[in-house]
C-alpha positions in Angstrom: -0.1 0.2 -0.1 1.1 3.7 -0.6 -0.6 7.2 0.4 -2.4 7.5 -3.0 -3.3 3.9 -2.9 -4.7 1.3 -0.7 -6.0 -2.5 -0.5 -9.4 -3.5 -0.8 -10.5 -5.3 2.1 -12.5 -8.3 1.6 -16.3 -8.1 2.4 -16.6 -4.5 2.8 -16.2 -3.2 -0.8 -13.8 -0.6 0.6 -10.1 0.3 0.0 -7.7 0.8 3.1 -5.6 3.7 3.1 -2.2 3.2 4.6 -1.9 3.0 8.1 1.1 4.4 9.9 1.9 1.8 12.7 4.4 1.6 15.6 4.9 -2.0 16.7 5.8 -3.4 20.5 6.9 -6.9 20.8 9.7 -9.3 21.6 9.9 -12.6 21.3 9.0 -15.3 17.9 5.4 -15.0 18.2 5.6 -11.0 18.0 7.9 -11.2 14.7 5.3 -13.6 13.0 3.2 -10.5 13.3 5.3 -8.3 12.3 6.6 -9.7 9.2 3.1 -9.9 8.1 2.3 -6.5 8.7 5.2 -5.8 6.9 4.8 -7.8 4.1 0.9 -6.4 3.9 2.8 -2.7 3.0 1.8 -1.5 6.2 4.4 1.4 7.0 6.5 0.2 10.3 7.1 3.9 11.9 8.9 2.3 15.0 9.6 -0.7 16.8 9.9 -1.4 20.3 11.2 -4.3 21.7 12.9 -5.3 25.1 16.2 -4.7 26.3 19.1 -7.1 25.1 19.3 -9.5 28.3 21.8 -12.2 29.5 20.6 -15.6 29.0 21.7 -19.1 28.0 24.3 -21.7 29.1 27.2 -18.8 28.7 24.6 -16.0 29.6 25.4 -13.7 27.0 23.5 -11.1 25.7 20.4 -12.1 23.8 19.0 -10.1 20.9 15.0 -10.3 20.5 13.7 -12.1 17.5 11.8 -8.7 17.0 15.1 -6.9 17.1 16.5 -8.2 14.4 13.8 -8.1 12.2 14.1 -4.2 12.9 17.7 -4.4 12.2 17.2 -6.3 9.3 15.0 -3.9 7.6 16.4 -0.8 8.4 13.2 0.3 11.2 13.8 2.8 13.7 13.9 0.8 17.0 13.5 1.6 20.9 14.1 -0.4 23.7 13.0 1.3 26.9 13.3 -0.6 30.3 10.1 1.1 30.9 7.8 3.4 29.8 6.3 4.5 33.3 7.1 8.2 33.4 6.8 7.6 37.4 8.9 4.4 37.4 12.0 3.0 38.4 13.3 4.6 34.8 11.8 7.8 34.1 14.6 8.6 31.5 13.7 5.6 29.4 10.4 6.4 29.7 10.5 10.1 28.4 13.1 9.1 25.6 10.3 6.4 25.2 7.6 9.0 24.8 9.5 11.7 22.6 10.2 8.6 20.1 7.0 7.4 19.9 5.1 11.3 19.6 7.8 11.5 16.7 6.6 8.3 15.6 2.7 10.3 14.5 1.6 6.8 14.0 -2.2 5.9 13.6 -2.0 2.7 15.6 0.3 0.6 17.6 0.3 -3.1 17.8 1.2 -4.9 20.8 2.1 -9.0 20.7 4.3 -10.7 23.6 5.9 -6.7 24.6 6.6 -7.8 28.2 5.8 -4.2 29.2 2.8 -2.5 30.8 1.5 0.2 29.0 0.8 3.6 30.7 -2.2 5.4 30.2 -0.6 7.7 27.8 0.7 5.2 25.4 -2.6 3.6 25.4 -4.2 7.1 24.4 -1.5 8.6 22.5 -2.4 6.9 18.8 -5.6 7.8 17.1 -6.8 4.4 16.9 -5.2 3.7 20.1 -3.0 0.1 20.8 -4.5 -3.3 19.7 -3.0 -6.2 20.8 -2.6 -9.7 19.3 -3.5 -12.2 22.1 -3.2 -16.2 22.1 -6.0 -17.6 23.5 -10.1 -16.9 23.0 -10.8 -14.3 25.7 -11.8 -14.0 28.2 -10.1 -17.4 28.4 -6.9 -17.4 29.7 -5.6 -13.7 30.3 -1.8 -13.1 30.7 1.4 -14.6 30.1 1.2 -18.2 29.0 -2.0 -18.8 27.3 -0.9 -21.4 25.4 0.7 -23.5 27.9 -2.3 -22.7 29.8 -4.6 -24.3 27.5 -2.6 -27.5 26.9 -2.2 -28.2 30.4 -5.8 -27.7 31.3 -7.0 -29.7 28.2 -8.5 -27.4 26.5 -9.8 -28.7 23.0 -9.4 -25.7 21.0 -7.7 -22.1 21.4 -7.2 -19.1 18.8 -6.6 -15.5 18.8 -8.1 -12.2 20.2 -7.5 -8.8 18.7 -8.3 -6.7 21.2 -8.4 -3.2 21.8 -6.0 -2.4 25.1 -7.4 -0.8 27.9 -5.7 -0.3 31.2 -6.4 -3.6 32.5 -4.7 -7.1 32.0 -5.9 -8.3 28.6 -9.7 -6.9 29.6 -10.4 -4.8 26.5 -12.9 -5.2 23.5 -12.9 -8.0 21.5 -12.2 -6.6 17.4 -11.3 -10.4 15.7 -12.0 -13.6 17.2 -10.9 -16.7 15.4 -10.6 -20.4 16.9 -7.8 -22.8 16.4 -8.4 -26.7 17.4 -5.9 -28.1 19.7 -4.4 -31.5 18.5 -3.8 -34.2 21.1 -0.4 -34.5 20.6 0.3 -30.4 20.2 2.9 -29.6 22.1 3.5 -26.0 23.6 6.0 -25.4 20.8 3.9 -26.7 18.3 0.8 -25.1 19.3 2.9 -21.6 19.6 3.7 -21.8 15.4 0.0 -22.2 14.9 -1.3 -19.4 17.0 1.7 -16.9 16.0 0.7 -17.5 12.2 -3.0 -17.3 13.0 -2.2 -13.8 14.8 0.3 -12.4 11.8 -3.1 -13.0 9.4 -5.5 -11.5 11.8 -3.7 -8.5 12.7 -3.4 -7.8 8.9 -6.9 -8.3 8.6 -7.6 -6.0 11.4 -5.6 -3.3 10.6 -7.4 -3.1 6.8 -10.5 -3.2 8.6 -9.8 -0.1 10.8 -8.5 1.9 8.1 -11.5 2.2 7.0 -13.7 2.0 9.9 -14.6 -1.7 9.5 -14.0 -2.7 13.1 -17.1 -3.1 15.5 -15.9 -3.5 19.1 -17.6 -6.5 21.3 -16.9 -6.3 25.2 -15.5 -9.7 26.4 -17.9 -11.7 28.5 -18.2 -11.3 32.1 -17.9 -15.2 32.6 -15.5 -17.5 32.0 -12.1 -15.4 33.0 -9.2 -16.9 33.4 -5.6 -16.2 34.2 -2.6 -18.1 32.7 0.3 -17.6 35.1 3.9 -17.2 33.6 5.5 -20.7 33.3 8.0 -21.5 36.0 10.7 -23.5 35.9 9.3 -24.9 39.2 6.3 -26.5 37.9 8.2 -28.5 35.2 8.8 -31.4 37.9 7.0 -34.5 37.0 4.3 -34.8 40.2 3.5 -38.6 39.7 0.9 -38.7 42.4 -1.4 -37.7 39.6 -3.3 -39.2 36.7 -1.6 -40.1 33.6 -3.9 -38.2 31.3 -2.4 -34.8 33.3 0.9 -35.6 33.6 1.0 -36.2 30.0 -0.6 -32.7 29.1 1.6 -31.3 31.5 4.4 -32.5 29.8 3.1 -31.4 26.2 2.6 -28.0 27.9 6.2 -27.8 29.1 8.0 -28.8 25.8 10.0 -26.9 24.8 10.1 -24.8 28.0 11.1 -25.5 30.7 10.9 -29.2 29.7 9.3 -31.6 32.0 11.8 -33.8 34.3 12.2 -36.1 36.7 15.0 -37.9 39.0 15.5 -41.4 38.3 18.6 -43.1 40.7 20.3 -39.7 41.5 20.2 -38.5 37.5 17.5 -35.8 36.7 15.9 -37.4 33.4 14.0 -34.7 31.0 10.5 -36.8 29.6 9.3 -34.7 26.2 6.9 -36.9 24.9 4.6 -39.5 26.9 1.1 -41.2 26.4 -1.6 -42.8 28.4 -1.1 -46.3 28.3 -4.0 -48.6 28.8 -4.6 -50.2 31.9 -4.0 -49.2 35.6 -1.1 -50.0 38.3 -1.7 -53.3 40.3 -3.4 -52.3 44.0 -1.2 -50.5 46.5 1.6 -49.7 43.5 3.7 -46.9 44.6 3.2 -44.0 42.0 6.6 -43.0 40.6 7.4 -47.0 40.0 8.5 -48.5 36.6 5.8 -50.9 35.8 7.9 -52.0 32.9 10.2 -51.6 30.0 10.4 -52.1 26.3 11.4 -50.2 23.4 7.9 -49.2 23.3 8.5 -47.2 26.1 9.3 -47.0 30.0 5.6 -47.5 32.2 5.5 -45.5 34.9 2.6 -45.8 37.5 0.7 -42.9 38.1 -2.5 -42.5 40.0 -5.0 -45.1 39.1 -3.1 -45.0 35.7 0.0 -45.8 33.6 2.5 -43.2 32.1 4.4 -44.3 29.0 7.6 -42.2 28.5 8.4 -42.6 24.9 11.1 -39.4 24.2 13.6 -38.9 26.9 17.3 -37.0 27.5 20.1 -37.2 29.5 22.3 -34.1 31.0 23.9 -33.0 28.4 22.8 -35.9 26.0 20.2 -35.3 23.3 16.3 -36.3 23.0 16.4 -40.1 22.3 13.3 -42.3 21.5 12.8 -44.6 24.6 14.4 -47.5 22.3 17.5 -45.8 21.5 17.6 -44.1 25.5 17.8 -47.3 26.7 21.0 -48.7 24.7 22.8 -46.3 27.3 21.0 -46.6 30.5 20.5 -49.5 33.0 16.6 -49.3 33.9 14.4 -51.8 35.3 10.7 -52.4 36.4 10.6 -51.4 40.2 13.0 -48.5 40.4 11.3 -45.3 41.3 11.2 -41.7 39.7 11.8 -39.2 42.6 8.5 -36.7 43.5 11.6 -33.7 43.7 13.3 -32.1 40.4 16.9 -33.1 41.6 19.8 -31.7 39.5 18.7 -29.4 37.1 20.2 -30.3 33.3 
């Protein structure tokens, strides 16, 4: 698109003028949407992303996926530590305010940015701030909607394009589209599906916004749940749960932080598992290995059995159960500990 011509908005019979946008986001989920907006011809006047932070084994400074996109496409970039003028880093916030004002954007698109937007940011663009949220709001407001949907056993999720307000994911819904959750989806696999859907919907949303084609709908007052941030300690497998719950949590914590359990003093990551048929014998202790075969390792859970099919030793690669068993001596009767043990 350009200022003289626009794009035809499907189903409206209208031509959308060019919108000038600021994009605020940090991880890969956000980069996918940014790339789609850029490819669709929207003018990205400014990109906001989190400051580089140390991470990984060597604790080297990590550059966000969104920053790499900005640098690769010569788009103006800002990395404030805060946007709160009365917060811990008022100098960052003031500089951010100046560059945001100078961008003269029609709208700010926000996707997994990681900073709270104060009221002055929400009100500055003509069309406000529009968020890409990876759930069917009001279910799974918060930081980890994809992980929590899998963990809870939801059959579907989706994307909500939302007009941001001062609340936590409480704004009016602009576009909503559902997405089924496959029985084997991991958080990583579902993330990619949701990110792709979010990228498509935000392009549609901005095209509609440009010709006043969006119709905000208030979120339902019932059905709200909160998706707490994923913490590393959650990934220690609690064998005193049903096999169905354990398997869902293994999927929800792949690729991060990776479900794990300790066996014979060694912490093993469990990447894939299924619910095995049958149930443990009466009185069997949870976490006890019931059987060992190339198809997998059967472990007693509460009134059910978990079949471990992909595992990883510290410092090694993920392996199928058949390959994994070549290098370790695991026998029926051994028992996984409940605590996390040593981290990998």
